[in-house]
C-alpha positions as CSV (number, residue, x, y, z in Angstrom):
1,M,1.9,43.0,-52.4
2,E,1.4,41.2,-55.7
3,N,-0.7,38.0,-55.8
4,K,1.9,35.2,-55.8
5,R,-0.4,32.7,-57.5
6,E,-1.1,35.2,-60.3
7,L,2.6,35.7,-60.8
8,F,3.1,31.9,-61.3
9,Q,0.0,31.6,-63.5
10,V,1.3,34.3,-65.8
11,L,4.8,32.9,-65.8
12,T,3.5,29.4,-66.6
13,R,1.4,30.7,-69.5
14,R,4.2,32.8,-70.9
15,F,6.7,30.0,-70.6
16,G,4.4,27.8,-72.6
17,L,4.2,25.1,-69.9
18,L,0.5,24.6,-70.5
19,N,1.0,23.8,-74.2
20,K,0.2,20.1,-75.0
21,N,2.9,20.0,-77.7
22,C,5.9,21.9,-76.7
23,C,8.2,21.0,-79.5
24,S,8.4,20.0,-83.1
25,V,11.7,18.7,-84.4
26,G,11.4,17.7,-88.0
27,S,8.3,15.6,-88.4
28,V,8.3,14.6,-84.6
29,D,5.9,16.3,-82.2
30,I,6.9,16.1,-78.6
31,S,4.8,16.9,-75.6
32,S,6.1,18.9,-72.7
33,V,6.2,15.7,-70.6
34,Q,8.0,13.8,-73.2
35,S,10.5,16.7,-73.5
36,H,11.2,16.4,-69.8
37,I,11.7,12.6,-70.1
38,L,14.2,13.0,-72.9
39,Y,16.0,15.7,-70.9
40,E,16.3,13.5,-67.8
41,I,17.4,10.4,-69.8
42,D,20.0,12.5,-71.6
43,K,21.3,14.0,-68.3
44,Q,21.7,10.8,-66.4
45,T,23.8,7.8,-67.4
46,A,21.6,4.8,-68.4
47,P,19.0,5.5,-65.7
48,S,16.4,2.9,-64.8
49,M,12.7,3.6,-65.6
50,Q,12.0,4.0,-61.9
51,Q,14.8,6.6,-61.4
52,V,13.5,8.8,-64.2
53,A,9.9,8.4,-63.1
54,E,10.8,9.4,-59.6
55,T,12.9,12.4,-60.7
56,L,9.8,13.6,-62.7
57,A,7.4,12.7,-59.9
58,M,5.4,10.5,-62.3
59,D,3.6,7.3,-61.4
60,I,5.2,4.3,-63.1
61,T,2.1,3.4,-65.2
62,T,1.8,6.8,-66.8
63,F,5.5,7.0,-67.2
64,S,5.6,3.5,-68.9
65,R,3.0,4.7,-71.4
66,Q,5.1,7.7,-72.3
67,I,8.2,5.5,-72.7
68,Q,6.3,3.2,-75.0
69,T,5.4,6.2,-77.2
70,L,9.0,7.4,-77.2
71,I,10.2,3.9,-78.2
72,K,7.7,3.9,-81.1
73,L,9.0,7.2,-82.2
74,D,12.5,5.7,-82.2
75,L,13.7,8.2,-79.6
76,V,14.3,6.0,-76.6
77,K,15.8,2.5,-76.1
78,K,14.8,0.3,-73.2
79,T,17.4,-2.4,-72.2
80,P,17.2,-5.0,-69.4
81,S,19.7,-4.2,-66.7
82,S,22.7,-6.7,-66.6
83,A,22.5,-6.6,-62.7
84,D,18.7,-7.2,-62.5
85,K,16.6,-8.4,-65.4
86,R,13.5,-7.0,-63.8
87,V,14.9,-3.5,-64.1
88,Y,15.1,-1.6,-67.5
89,N,17.6,1.0,-68.2
90,L,16.8,3.9,-70.6
91,S,18.9,5.5,-73.2
92,L,18.4,7.8,-76.2
93,T,18.7,6.6,-79.7
94,A,20.7,8.7,-82.2
95,Q,17.4,10.3,-83.2
96,G,16.4,10.8,-79.5
97,K,19.8,12.5,-78.9
98,F,19.2,14.7,-81.9
99,V,15.7,15.7,-80.7
100,S,16.8,16.2,-77.1
101,T,19.8,18.4,-78.3
102,T,17.6,20.4,-80.6
103,I,15.0,21.1,-77.9
104,D,17.8,22.0,-75.5
105,H,19.2,24.5,-78.0
106,S,15.8,26.0,-78.7
107,M,15.0,26.4,-75.0
108,N,18.4,28.0,-74.4
109,A,17.9,30.4,-77.3
110,Y,14.4,31.2,-76.0
111,L,15.8,32.0,-72.5
112,E,18.7,34.0,-74.0
113,E,16.2,36.1,-75.9
114,V,14.1,36.7,-72.8
115,F,17.2,37.6,-70.7
116,S,18.4,39.9,-73.4
117,H,15.7,42.4,-72.2
118,M,17.5,42.6,-68.8
119,N,20.8,44.1,-67.7
120,E,23.5,41.9,-66.1
121,F,22.4,42.6,-62.5
122,E,18.7,41.9,-63.3
123,K,19.7,38.6,-65.0
124,E,21.8,37.5,-62.1
125,T,19.0,38.5,-59.6
126,V,16.4,36.5,-61.5
127,I,18.7,33.4,-61.8
128,R,19.6,33.6,-58.1
129,S,15.9,34.0,-57.2
130,I,14.9,30.9,-59.2
131,Q,17.7,29.0,-57.5
132,L,16.5,30.1,-54.1
133,L,12.9,29.2,-55.0
134,N,14.0,25.7,-56.2
135,Q,15.9,25.1,-53.0
136,A,12.9,26.2,-50.9
137,M,10.5,24.0,-52.9
138,S,12.8,21.0,-52.4
139,K,12.5,21.5,-48.6
140,S,8.8,22.1,-48.7
141,S,6.6,19.3,-47.2
142,V,3.7,20.2,-49.5
143,C,5.4,20.8,-52.8
144,C,7.1,19.0,-55.7
145,T,8.6,16.0,-54.0
146,P,10.5,13.8,-55.0
147,L,12.1,16.2,-57.5
148,L,15.8,16.3,-57.0
């Protein structure tokens, strides 16, 4: 039986998840964490800072620092909620949407290239296995909460 931890270590390394800077779009360098933040803001509709921080399982202080950096890079806008002025909603600027979309296209092209080395059955098996693993992780008491 293969060492499960070793499988995940190699997968993480190959996927580039340990790289400090995951993405460069034009003159903008984005860290892996910032890429995840842009992705979540883009996916949700005007989420609050708390919602995105919880989705990414980040403490709010660390998350706030990342948001400040993304605001300085003109990628994210922070707007007080009309319902509660203590709450800030996040949205992408035009530049933020461009960067997020570019990263999304790059990641999809990367995955397509990886999957091109498999036949249809193997691709479906891997996708289904990842779905099963994500479901199991979401139910685990020791892992990855509160990711949705």
